[in-house]
C-alpha positions in Angstrom: 0.0 0.0 0.0 1.5 3.3 -1.1 1.0 6.0 1.6 1.4 9.7 1.6 3.2 10.5 4.8 3.4 14.0 6.2 6.2 14.7 8.7 6.1 17.9 10.8 9.7 18.6 11.9 13.0 18.4 10.1 15.3 17.3 12.9 17.1 14.0 13.3 13.9 12.0 14.0 11.9 13.7 11.2 14.6 13.3 8.6 15.4 9.7 9.5 11.6 8.9 9.3 11.5 10.6 5.9 14.4 8.4 4.7 13.0 5.2 6.2 9.5 5.8 4.8 10.9 6.7 1.4 12.8 3.4 1.3 9.4 1.7 1.8 8.1 3.4 -1.3 5.9 6.0 0.5 5.5 9.6 -0.7 6.8 12.0 2.0 6.0 15.6 2.6 8.3 17.0 5.3 7.9 20.4 6.9 10.5 22.3 9.0 9.6 25.6 10.6 13.1 27.0 10.5 14.1 28.9 7.3 17.0 26.5 6.6 19.3 23.9 8.1 22.2 25.6 9.9 25.1 24.4 11.9 23.4 24.5 15.3 23.6 22.2 18.2 26.6 20.3 19.3 27.7 16.7 19.8 25.5 13.5 19.9 26.3 10.0 21.0 25.1 7.4 18.5 25.1 4.2 20.4 25.0 0.8 18.6 21.2 0.5 18.8 21.0 3.7 16.6 24.1 3.2 14.4 22.6 -0.2 13.4 19.5 1.5 12.1 21.5 4.1 10.2 23.6 1.4 8.7 20.5 -0.5 7.6 19.4 2.7 5.9 22.5 2.7 3.8 24.6 5.2 5.7 27.4 3.0 7.0 30.2 4.6 5.2 29.0 8.2 5.6 28.4 7.8 9.3 31.9 6.4 9.9 33.5 9.1 7.8 31.7 12.0 9.7 32.0 10.6 13.2 34.5 9.8 15.9 34.8 6.3 17.4 35.5 6.5 21.2 37.8 3.9 22.7 35.7 3.7 25.9 33.0 5.2 28.1 34.5 6.4 31.3 33.6 8.0 34.6 36.1 10.1 36.5 36.2 12.2 39.7 36.0 15.7 38.3 38.3 17.4 40.9 41.1 14.8 40.6 40.6 13.0 37.3 40.7 9.6 39.2 39.2 6.8 37.1 36.0 5.2 38.5 35.3 2.8 35.6 36.0 2.4 31.9 33.8 0.4 29.5 35.6 -0.5 26.3 34.0 0.6 23.0 35.8 0.7 19.6 36.0 -2.8 18.1 34.7 -4.2 21.4 31.4 -2.5 20.8 31.1 -4.1 17.4 31.9 -7.5 18.8 29.5 -7.1 21.7 26.6 -5.3 20.1 27.0 -5.9 16.4 27.4 -2.2 15.6 29.7 0.6 16.4 29.5 3.4 19.0 29.9 6.9 17.4 30.1 10.5 18.4 28.9 13.0 15.7 28.1 16.7 15.5 24.4 17.2 15.1 25.0 19.4 12.0 27.0 16.6 10.4 24.2 14.0 11.0 21.6 16.4 9.6 23.7 17.1 6.5 24.2 13.3 6.1 20.5 12.6 6.2 19.7 15.5 3.8 22.2 14.2 1.3 20.6 10.7 1.5 17.2 12.2 0.9 18.3 13.8 -2.3 18.2 10.3 -4.0 14.4 10.0 -3.6 12.1 11.8 -6.0 9.0 11.1 -3.8 10.3 13.4 -1.0 9.2 17.0 -0.7 11.1 18.9 2.0 10.0 22.4 2.8 11.7 24.9 5.2 10.0 27.9 6.6 6.9 25.8 6.8 5.3 26.6 10.2 2.3 24.5 11.3 -0.1 25.1 14.1 -2.0 21.8 14.1 -4.0 19.5 11.9 -7.5 18.4 11.0 -8.6 14.9 10.3 -11.1 13.5 7.8 -12.3 9.8 7.6 -9.8 9.0 4.9 -7.1 11.7 5.2 -5.3 14.2 7.5 -4.2 17.7 6.8 -1.4 19.8 8.3 -2.5 23.4 8.6 -0.8 26.8 9.0 -1.8 29.7 11.2 -4.3 31.2 8.8 -6.1 27.8 8.4 -4.6 27.1 4.9 -3.3 23.6 4.4 0.4 22.8 4.2 -0.1 19.2 3.1 -2.8 16.5 3.0 -2.0 12.8 3.3 -2.7 9.5 4.8 -0.7 9.9 8.0 0.9 12.7 10.0 4.0 12.3 12.1 4.7 14.9 14.7 8.5 15.0 14.9 8.4 18.6 16.0 10.3 18.4 19.3 9.7 19.2 22.9 7.2 22.0 22.1 5.3 19.9 19.6 2.1 21.3 18.1 1.1 17.9 17.0 1.4 16.6 20.6 -0.6 19.5 21.9 -3.5 18.5 19.7 -3.2 14.8 20.5 -2.7 15.1 24.2 -3.5 18.6 25.2 -1.2 20.4 27.7 1.8 18.3 28.9 3.4 20.6 31.6 7.1 20.3 32.1 8.7 20.3 35.5 12.0 22.2 36.0 14.6 19.8 37.4 16.7 22.6 39.0 19.5 21.5 36.7 20.9 23.8 34.0 23.0 22.4 31.1 25.8 24.2 29.3 27.1 23.1 25.9 30.0 24.2 23.8 32.4 22.8 21.1 36.2 23.4 21.2 38.9 23.0 18.7 41.0 20.0 19.6 44.4 21.8 20.0 47.5 19.8 20.7 47.3 20.9 24.3 43.7 19.6 24.7 44.6 16.4 22.9 47.1 15.7 25.7 44.5 16.4 28.4 41.2 15.0 27.1 41.2 11.2 26.5 39.7 9.8 23.2 36.7 8.5 25.1 33.3 9.7 26.3 34.0 10.9 29.8 31.7 11.8 32.6 33.5 14.0 35.1 31.6 13.9 38.4 31.3 16.7 41.0 29.5 18.3 43.8 26.0 19.2 42.5 27.5 19.3 38.9 29.1 17.2 36.3 30.8 17.6 32.9 30.9 15.4 29.8 33.6 15.5 27.1 34.1 13.6 23.9 35.6 14.1 20.4 33.8 14.9 17.1 34.6 15.0 13.4 37.4 12.5 13.5 39.0 14.2 16.5 39.0 17.8 15.1 36.5 19.0 17.8 35.8 18.3 21.4 32.2 18.4 22.7 31.6 19.8 26.2 28.4 19.5 28.2 28.2 20.7 31.8 25.2 20.3 34.1 24.9 22.4 37.3 22.2 22.3 40.0 20.7 25.8 40.2 17.4 27.5 39.9 18.2 30.9 38.5 17.6 30.0 34.8 14.5 28.2 33.6 14.4 28.7 29.8 13.9 25.3 28.2 15.3 26.5 24.8 18.8 25.2 24.0 20.1 28.0 21.8 20.5 30.8 24.4 24.0 32.2 24.7 25.8 31.6 28.1 28.5 33.6 29.9 31.9 31.9 29.7 33.1 33.4 33.0 30.0 32.0 34.7 30.6 28.6 33.1 34.3 28.7 34.2 33.3 29.6 37.8 31.0 26.5 38.0 33.9 24.2 37.2 36.8 26.1 38.9 37.4 23.2 41.3 37.8 20.7 38.5 41.0 19.2 37.3 43.1 20.6 34.5 41.5 18.8 31.6 38.1 20.4 32.2 39.3 23.8 33.2 41.7 24.1 30.2 38.9 23.0 27.8 36.6 25.7 29.2 39.3 28.3 29.0 39.7 27.5 25.3 36.1 28.2 24.4 34.9 31.3 22.5 31.2 30.7 23.1 28.8 28.6 25.0 25.1 28.0 25.3 22.8 27.1 28.3 19.4 25.7 28.8 17.3 24.6 31.7 16.5 20.9 32.0 12.9 20.1 32.3 11.2 16.7 32.6 7.9 15.3 31.6 6.6 11.9 32.7 6.1 9.2 30.0 2.9 9.8 28.1 0.2 7.2 28.1 -0.3 7.3 24.3 1.3 8.9 21.2 -1.4 8.5 18.6 -4.9 9.8 17.7 -6.5 8.6 14.5 -4.0 9.2 11.6 -1.6 11.3 13.7 1.3 10.1 15.8 4.4 11.3 17.5 8.1 10.5 17.2 11.3 11.5 19.0 11.3 14.4 21.6 7.6 15.1 20.7 6.8 11.5 22.0 9.3 11.0 24.7 11.3 14.2 25.7 14.4 12.9 27.5 16.9 14.2 30.0 20.4 13.7 28.6 21.7 11.4 31.3 21.5 8.2 29.2 22.7 10.0 25.9 19.7 8.4 24.2 17.6 11.3 22.9 18.8 11.0 19.2 19.1 7.3 19.4 15.5 6.8 20.4 14.2 9.1 17.7 16.2 7.0 15.2 14.7 3.8 16.5 11.2 5.4 16.3 11.7 6.3 12.7 12.6 2.8 11.4 9.9 1.1 13.5 7.3 3.6 12.3 8.2 3.0 8.6 8.0 -0.8 9.1 4.7 -0.7 10.9 3.2 1.5 8.2 4.3 -0.9 5.6 1.6 -3.4 6.6 -1.2 -5.3 4.9 -3.6 -3.2 2.9 -6.6 -4.6 4.8 -5.1 -3.0 8.0 -6.1 0.6 8.6 -3.6 3.4 9.1 -5.1 3.9 12.6 -4.4 0.3 13.5 -0.8 0.5 12.1 -0.1 3.5 14.3 -1.5 1.7 17.3 0.9 -1.1 16.6 3.8 1.4 16.3 2.8 2.9 19.6 2.6 -0.5 21.3 6.0 -1.5 19.9 7.8 1.7 20.9 6.2 3.3 23.9 7.3 0.8 26.6 10.9 0.9 25.6 11.1 4.7 25.1 9.3 5.2 28.5 11.8 2.9 30.2 14.7 4.8 28.9 13.1 8.1 29.8 12.7 6.8 33.4 16.3 5.5 33.4 17.6 8.9 32.2 15.7 10.7 35.0 17.0 8.2 37.6 20.6 9.0 36.5 20.2 12.7 37.1 21.8 12.8 40.5 24.3 9.9 40.2 27.0 12.2 38.8 26.6 14.9 41.5 27.9 13.2 44.6 30.9 15.4 45.2 34.1 14.0 46.9 33.0 13.2 50.4 31.1 10.3 52.0 28.3 10.4 49.4 30.9 10.0 46.7 32.7 7.2 48.5 29.4 5.3 49.0 28.4 5.8 45.4 31.6 5.6 43.3 33.6 3.2 45.6 31.4 0.2 44.8 31.4 1.2 41.1 35.2 1.2 41.1 35.5 -2.1 42.9 33.0 -3.7 40.6 34.8 -2.4 37.5 38.0 -4.0 38.7 36.5 -7.2 39.9 33.7 -7.7 37.4 34.4 -5.5 34.3 32.0 -7.5 32.1 29.2 -7.0 34.7 29.7 -3.2 34.6 29.6 -3.3 30.8 26.5 -5.5 30.7 24.4 -2.9 32.5 24.1 -1.1 29.1 23.3 -4.2 27.1 19.5 -3.8 27.2 20.0 -0.4 25.5 22.8 -1.0 23.1 22.0 -4.6 22.0 18.5 -3.7 20.9 17.5 -4.3 17.3 14.8 -1.9 16.3 
C-alpha cells in the first residue's frame, strides 16, 4: 500500500523517518519551521542501537566518515581525574553489540540525512513551513498553517516537532514540564595539541558536587564536545540556543582538574538551557496522527539516548506503516505505539534516575556511590559493561 506521509519537523527524527518511509516506497512531505538547516547544536552520541539503524538505511560509510569512534565510556572524579570505571568501545562494541558506537556533530548528522534524501524523488522537504496543528477526515489528515490554509494532506501525520510539539498539543493537550533545577551548558572546542594531551579519546563523565561535565571528540578528532550540568534554579528557559556567559561557566567548574578547566578556557562561546522533565505519556497516537522523538518522549540527557531513540522510532514507524492493505492506518499507528512506547518510556525513566548519580561530590556520598562502582569495575568488568546491554544490543 502506497501511503502519503506528512512529517512535521526536520530534525534528526523527522529526517530519519523521511528516509525510512521513502525506502518503503511511500511519498513523503516533510515540513520544517526554520528557514533552513544551519550548523546549530553540538555533539551527539550514536550508540550501537542507533548506528545499526542508520547502517540499515545505507549510511554505514558516511556515518563512519563523519564521526569519531571513542575507545571507551568512562567515569572520573572531576576534581582529581581519578578513574572510576571504563567500558571498552571501539572494536569491542562491534563484537559485543553488532554495531559501532559513534560521536557525531548534530549538524553533520543532519547534513548526512539531507544528502541521503536527495536520492528520492518522492520526498518533498520544505523549510520555513510553520504548522499550528492538523485536521482529520475519515480518509485523510491535513497539516495546517496559522491562517487555516493547508500545508499538506496525506494518509498519516508524524509529529517529529520536538519538545514544544504542536502535534502533541493536539493529540494530548497540555503536557506541563517540571523544572529539574538543573541547568545544562554546551560548547564545542577545537582539539588543540594541548587539549589532545589532556582530554582522553573516550566519552568521559567528570563527576562533581552538584554538577558534572561530559567530554568527547567529534569530526574524526577535530573538535571536542563539552556539556556541563549544574544544579541551580536561576535559569528556567527550556530552549537550547540561548548564549551563556563563559566566565560564569568557568566559575561553575573552577574546582575541577586541569582537563576540564583548560577546555573551558579555550572556548569562544557557550550556550545554556534549563533541563525540564515530563513523565512518559500514556499514548502517542490519535487517528491518523502520531508522535516521534522528543515530541513523543522528551528525555533528559543522562543516558545519551535522545537522538538514538528518535532514530529507533523512525525505522519502526516505517516498518509498521508498511503493513497489509486490509489493516487501517489507525491500526498501524496503534501497533507502532505498542511497539515503541514501553521501551522509550523505560529509557526516559532511566535517564531521570541517572540525574543525581554524577553529582555526589568528593565526600562520604561520593565514596558510598563511586567506591562500589570502582570495585565492581576492577573485579567484574563485564558486569559493569552489561548494564548497558539492554539499550545497546536492541535491534529496532
